C-alpha positions as CSV (number, residue, x, y, z in Angstrom):
1,M,-12.5,13.1,-6.3
2,N,-10.0,10.8,-8.0
3,L,-9.6,7.9,-5.6
4,L,-6.6,6.4,-7.4
5,A,-4.8,9.8,-7.1
6,V,-5.6,10.0,-3.4
7,L,-4.3,6.5,-2.7
8,S,-1.2,7.1,-4.8
9,I,-0.3,10.5,-3.1
10,G,-0.8,9.0,0.3
11,A,1.3,5.9,-0.5
12,I,4.1,7.9,-2.1
13,V,4.5,10.5,0.6
14,G,4.1,7.9,3.3
15,A,6.8,5.7,1.7
16,I,9.2,8.6,1.4
17,E,8.6,9.5,5.1
18,G,9.0,5.8,6.1
19,G,12.0,5.3,3.9
20,S,14.0,7.7,6.0
21,I,14.4,4.8,8.5
22,F,17.1,3.4,6.2
23,F,19.4,6.1,7.5
24,A,19.2,4.5,11.0
25,R,21.9,1.9,11.2
26,N,20.7,0.1,14.3
27,E,17.1,-0.3,13.3
28,P,16.3,-4.0,12.7
29,Y,12.7,-3.5,11.2
30,K,13.3,-1.2,8.3
31,M,11.0,-2.8,5.8
32,E,8.2,-3.1,8.4
33,I,8.5,0.5,9.4
34,T,8.4,1.6,5.7
35,L,5.3,-0.4,5.0
36,A,3.6,0.9,8.2
37,A,4.4,4.5,7.1
38,T,3.1,3.8,3.7
39,L,-0.2,2.5,5.1
40,K,-0.3,5.6,7.5
41,G,0.1,7.9,4.5
42,V,-2.7,6.1,2.6
43,L,-5.0,6.4,5.6
44,V,-4.1,10.1,6.2
45,G,-4.8,10.7,2.5
46,L,-8.2,9.0,2.6
47,L,-9.3,10.8,5.7
48,T,-8.2,14.1,4.3
49,A,-9.9,13.6,1.0
50,F,-13.1,12.6,2.6
51,S,-13.0,15.7,4.8
52,L,-12.7,18.0,1.8
53,H,-15.2,19.0,-0.9
54,L,-14.7,20.1,-4.5
55,H,-14.1,23.8,-3.7
56,S,-11.9,23.5,-0.6
57,P,-8.9,25.8,-0.6
58,W,-5.4,24.4,-0.3
59,W,-4.9,25.8,3.2
60,Q,-7.9,23.9,4.5
61,A,-6.6,20.7,2.9
62,A,-3.2,21.4,4.4
63,G,-4.8,21.9,7.9
64,S,-6.9,18.8,7.6
65,G,-3.9,16.7,6.5
66,A,-1.7,18.1,9.3
67,F,-4.4,17.3,11.8
68,Y,-4.8,13.7,10.6
69,G,-1.0,13.3,10.3
70,L,-0.6,14.5,13.9
71,S,-3.3,12.1,15.1
72,F,-1.6,9.1,13.5
73,A,1.9,10.3,14.5
74,L,0.7,10.5,18.2
75,V,-0.5,7.0,18.0
76,V,2.9,5.8,16.8
77,F,4.6,8.1,19.3
78,L,2.7,6.7,22.3
79,A,3.0,3.1,21.0
80,K,6.8,3.4,20.9
81,G,6.9,4.6,24.5
82,G,6.5,8.3,24.2
83,F,9.5,10.3,25.4
84,K,11.1,7.1,26.8
85,S,12.1,6.1,23.3
86,H,15.0,8.1,22.0
87,D,13.8,8.3,18.4
88,A,10.0,8.5,18.9
89,P,9.8,12.3,19.3
90,Y,10.9,12.7,15.7
91,V,7.8,10.9,14.5
92,V,5.4,13.7,15.5
93,P,6.9,16.6,13.5
94,S,7.4,14.5,10.4
95,G,3.8,13.2,10.6
96,V,2.4,16.8,10.7
97,V,4.6,17.9,7.7
98,A,3.8,14.7,5.7
99,G,0.1,15.1,6.5
100,A,0.1,18.8,5.4
101,L,1.9,17.8,2.2
102,I,-0.5,15.0,1.5
103,G,-3.4,17.5,2.0
104,V,-2.0,20.1,-0.4
105,L,-1.2,17.5,-3.1
106,I,-4.7,16.0,-2.8
107,S,-6.4,19.4,-3.1
108,L,-4.3,20.2,-6.2
109,L,-4.2,16.9,-8.0
110,A,-7.2,14.8,-6.9
111,F,-10.1,17.2,-7.1
């Protein structure tokens, strides 16, 4: 496993996911949210990479990444107040998709 590739993939996908906050005009903490999403992507990437082995198929990597992405997204969702927050429900689907993408990219590029 190439650790630099794993960290890079997680950071890039996380930063892209977090960078979408710049489309929200009323959000005062754009840079902090982007940095938190980048860190979340790195952690999802590390957990996914350590859950795989050399001959893991891409679909197993996508499933592991989606699971870890869902787990971290649920933490953020609940920390923002769950369904009481008007924008928090969008965090969960994007976390699953970003996690699956991180998993596929790790299986293709880091092993």
